[in-house]
C-alpha positions in Angstrom: -54.4 -50.5 -9.4 -54.2 -46.7 -8.7 -57.2 -46.9 -6.3 -55.5 -49.5 -4.7 -52.5 -47.3 -4.2 -54.1 -44.3 -2.9 -55.1 -46.7 -0.2 -52.3 -49.0 0.1 -50.7 -47.1 3.7 -53.9 -47.1 5.5 -53.8 -51.0 4.6 -50.1 -50.9 6.1 -51.2 -48.9 9.2 -54.5 -50.8 10.1 -53.5 -54.1 9.7 -51.2 -54.0 13.0 -53.7 -51.6 14.9 -56.6 -54.2 14.0 -54.1 -57.5 15.1 -53.4 -55.5 18.5 -56.4 -55.0 19.1 -57.5 -58.3 18.4 -54.9 -59.9 20.7 -56.3 -57.0 23.7 -59.7 -58.4 23.2 -58.4 -61.9 23.6 -56.8 -61.1 26.3 -59.3 -59.7 28.0 -61.9 -62.3 27.5 -59.7 -65.1 29.4 -59.0 -62.3 32.3 -63.4 -62.1 32.6 -63.6 -65.7 32.3 -63.7 -66.0 36.7 -64.9 -68.8 38.3 -68.2 -68.7 39.3 -69.2 -70.5 42.6 -72.2 -73.2 41.9 -74.0 -74.3 45.1 -76.7 -76.7 45.0 -79.0 -76.3 47.9 -82.3 -78.5 49.0 -84.7 -75.8 48.4 -85.6 -72.3 47.7 -85.7 -71.3 51.3 -81.6 -72.4 51.7 -80.9 -70.8 48.4 -82.4 -67.5 49.7 -80.7 -67.6 52.9 -77.3 -68.3 51.6 -77.9 -64.5 49.0 -78.8 -63.0 52.2 -75.9 -64.0 54.2 -73.5 -63.3 51.0 -74.4 -60.1 50.7 -74.7 -59.5 54.8 -70.8 -60.9 54.8 -67.7 -58.7 54.1 -64.8 -60.1 52.6 -61.9 -59.7 55.3 -59.5 -59.8 51.8 -61.5 -57.7 50.0 -62.6 -55.2 53.1 -65.5 -53.3 51.2 -67.0 -56.1 49.1 -69.8 -58.4 50.2 -69.2 -62.4 50.0 -71.2 -62.5 46.8 -69.0 -59.9 44.9 -65.6 -61.2 45.8 -63.7 -62.9 43.7 -60.9 -63.6 46.5 -60.0 -66.5 48.2 -60.8 -65.8 50.9 -64.7 -64.7 49.8 -65.0 -67.8 47.9 -63.6 -70.0 51.1 -66.6 -68.2 53.6 -68.9 -69.0 50.4 -68.1 -72.4 51.0 -68.5 -72.7 54.7 -71.9 -70.7 54.4 -73.3 -73.1 52.3 -71.7 -76.1 54.7 -73.5 -74.7 57.6 -76.5 -74.3 56.2 -76.8 -77.4 54.4 -75.7 -78.8 57.6 -78.5 -76.9 59.2 -77.3 -74.2 61.1 -79.5 -71.2 62.3 -78.6 -67.7 60.1 -77.8 -66.4 64.4 -75.3 -69.4 64.8 -73.7 -68.8 60.8 -73.3 -64.9 61.8 -72.0 -66.0 65.5 -69.6 -68.0 64.2 -68.0 -65.7 61.5 -68.0 -63.3 64.4 -66.0 -65.2 66.6 -63.6 -65.8 63.7 -63.6 -62.4 62.5 -65.0 -60.1 64.7 -66.9 -56.9 63.9 -65.6 -56.4 60.5 -67.2 -58.9 59.2 -71.1 -57.4 59.5 -71.4 -54.3 56.8 -73.7 -53.3 60.1 -71.7 -54.1 62.8 -73.6 -54.9 66.1 -75.0 -52.8 68.6 -72.8 -53.7 71.9 -70.4 -52.0 74.3 -67.7 -51.9 72.0 -69.0 -50.6 68.9 -71.5 -47.7 70.8 -68.7 -45.4 70.0 -69.3 -46.6 66.1 -72.9 -45.8 66.0 -74.0 -42.4 68.5 -70.0 -40.7 67.4 -70.8 -38.6 64.3 -74.2 -37.8 66.4 -72.6 -37.0 69.6 -69.6 -35.0 67.5 -72.2 -33.5 65.7 -74.0 -31.7 68.5 -70.6 -31.2 70.1 -69.4 -28.8 67.1 -73.0 -27.4 66.9 -72.9 -26.5 70.8 -69.2 -25.0 70.3 -70.3 -22.6 67.0 -74.1 -21.7 69.2 -71.2 -20.5 71.7 -68.9 -18.8 69.4 -71.6 -17.1 67.5 -72.8 -15.6 70.7 -69.4 -14.5 71.9 -68.7 -13.2 68.6 -72.7 -11.3 69.1 -71.5 -9.9 72.4 -68.5 -8.2 72.0 -69.7 -6.8 69.0 -72.6 -5.1 71.0 -70.7 -4.6 73.6 -67.5 -2.5 72.2 -69.7 -0.4 70.3 -70.3 2.2 73.8 -67.9 4.1 75.1 -67.3 4.9 78.8 -67.2 9.1 79.5 -63.3 9.2 79.7 -62.9 7.2 76.1 -65.5 9.6 74.6 -63.3 12.5 75.9 -60.3 11.1 74.6 -61.9 10.4 71.3 -63.4 13.9 71.2 -59.8 15.2 71.9 -58.1 13.4 69.2 -60.6 14.3 66.5 -60.2 18.1 67.0 -56.4 17.8 67.3 -56.7 16.5 63.4 -58.3 19.3 62.4 
């Protein structure tokens, strides 16, 4: 009895904590039970196409998640639409065109190379080259000014000698 009394405070403290942990774990399990889309395909090639398109298309709602990884309602609708179009015999190009017409270049992780996306594709390289050109110009001017400023003409040399004599 004395041993039980010695550890009774642990039972009083641990029981509410364990009950709280149990409640938290049950509530977390409920949130982890997300809906998983299951689609039936006629062959494995259609399933591969669906996976590829779902991984290449961006969820318009989540912004940085592909359709496969998004749990948003818009992504679910777009997955169903892609599935329907694959079953109906649309090509990947036709599906991508449909998505582009509906959502623009944003729907693609790799936007198409077009006149409107030239700066997006080549802008970083252009800005890097401009920055390198400016840095090279600044470096050259700094080098030339440091070399040119060390030589004195005869008048400056005479003034310097006069100042040095007056100091001593």
